[in-house]
C-alpha positions as CSV (number, residue, x, y, z in Angstrom):
1,M,70.5,122.9,121.0
2,K,70.6,119.2,119.7
3,K,71.1,119.9,116.2
4,K,74.0,122.3,116.9
5,K,75.7,119.4,118.9
6,S,75.2,117.0,116.0
7,N,76.7,119.6,113.4
8,K,79.8,120.1,115.5
9,L,80.0,116.1,115.4
10,F,79.7,116.0,111.9
11,W,82.1,118.3,111.1
12,F,84.7,117.0,113.6
13,V,84.5,113.4,111.9
14,L,84.7,115.1,108.4
15,I,87.8,117.0,109.3
16,S,89.5,114.0,111.3
17,L,89.0,111.7,108.3
18,F,90.2,114.3,105.8
19,V,93.5,114.5,108.2
20,V,94.0,110.9,108.5
21,Y,93.7,110.4,104.1
22,M,96.0,113.3,103.4
23,G,98.6,111.5,105.8
24,L,98.2,107.8,104.1
25,Y,98.5,110.2,100.7
26,I,101.6,111.8,101.6
27,A,103.4,108.5,102.9
28,N,101.8,106.6,99.6
29,S,103.1,109.9,97.6
30,T,106.4,110.1,99.4
31,G,107.1,106.3,99.0
32,Y,107.2,105.2,102.5
33,Y,105.9,102.2,102.8
34,E,107.9,101.0,99.2
35,S,111.0,102.0,101.1
36,K,109.9,99.8,104.2
37,L,109.4,96.9,101.4
38,S,112.3,97.4,99.9
39,E,114.7,97.1,103.4
40,R,112.3,94.2,104.2
41,V,114.0,92.8,100.8
42,T,117.3,93.5,101.3
43,L,117.3,91.9,104.0
44,N,116.4,89.1,103.0
45,N,118.0,88.9,100.3
46,K,121.5,89.1,102.1
47,A,119.7,86.2,104.2
48,I,119.3,84.4,100.9
49,A,122.9,84.8,99.8
50,Q,124.4,84.2,103.3
51,F,122.6,80.6,103.1
52,E,123.4,79.6,99.9
53,K,127.4,80.6,100.9
54,D,126.8,77.9,104.1
55,V,124.9,75.2,102.2
56,A,127.9,75.6,99.5
57,S,130.2,75.3,102.4
58,G,128.9,72.5,104.0
59,K,127.8,73.3,107.1
60,D,125.1,72.7,108.7
61,V,122.1,75.1,108.4
62,T,118.5,75.8,109.5
63,I,115.8,78.0,108.4
64,D,115.5,79.5,112.0
65,D,119.5,81.2,111.5
66,Y,118.0,83.2,108.6
67,L,114.6,84.7,109.4
68,E,114.4,87.6,111.2
69,R,111.5,87.6,113.7
70,E,109.6,90.7,114.7
71,N,108.1,90.1,117.8
72,K,107.8,92.7,120.1
73,D,106.8,93.2,123.5
74,Y,104.1,95.8,123.3
75,S,102.1,94.7,127.1
76,N,102.6,96.9,129.8
77,K,100.3,96.9,133.1
78,M,97.1,97.8,132.5
79,S,97.1,95.7,129.2
80,K,98.2,92.3,131.3
81,L,95.6,93.7,133.7
82,G,93.0,93.6,131.0
83,L,94.4,89.8,129.9
84,N,93.7,89.0,133.4
85,I,90.5,90.1,133.9
86,S,89.4,88.5,130.6
87,N,90.7,85.1,131.4
88,K,89.0,85.5,134.6
89,C,85.6,86.2,132.9
90,E,86.4,83.2,130.4
91,D,86.5,80.5,133.4
92,F,83.7,81.9,135.1
93,M,81.8,81.5,131.5
94,T,82.9,78.1,130.5
95,K,83.0,76.8,134.0
96,G,80.4,78.6,136.2
97,L,77.6,78.6,133.2
98,S,78.4,74.8,132.8
99,K,78.1,74.0,136.3
100,F,74.9,75.9,136.4
101,L,73.4,74.6,133.6
102,K,74.0,71.0,134.6
103,V,71.9,72.0,137.9
104,V,69.1,73.4,135.9
105,G,69.3,70.3,133.6
106,K,69.4,68.1,136.7
107,L,65.6,70.3,137.2
108,F,64.1,69.6,134.5
109,S,65.1,65.5,133.9
């Protein structure tokens, strides 16, 4: 019984890894990654050209005007809850344990 279950698990993992491999192989062979990189290069080249044009015309320029930042917020209620729990655990571990160790230190000194 146990051997059958581990055999099914082995095949499930093997097939899953094969599917992931094939997906990555197809993405690589179709040039998906290279096309995404070329889009970024094109955007950067446009920003460089605009920067040079603005400098030549004597405008006051800062680098932040030409950089495209992608800060997407992927948080949701569950991730915020997890962050709150993590912060509470951190507070307990740092503050609570330091107080506990001070008490134990006083007992043995």
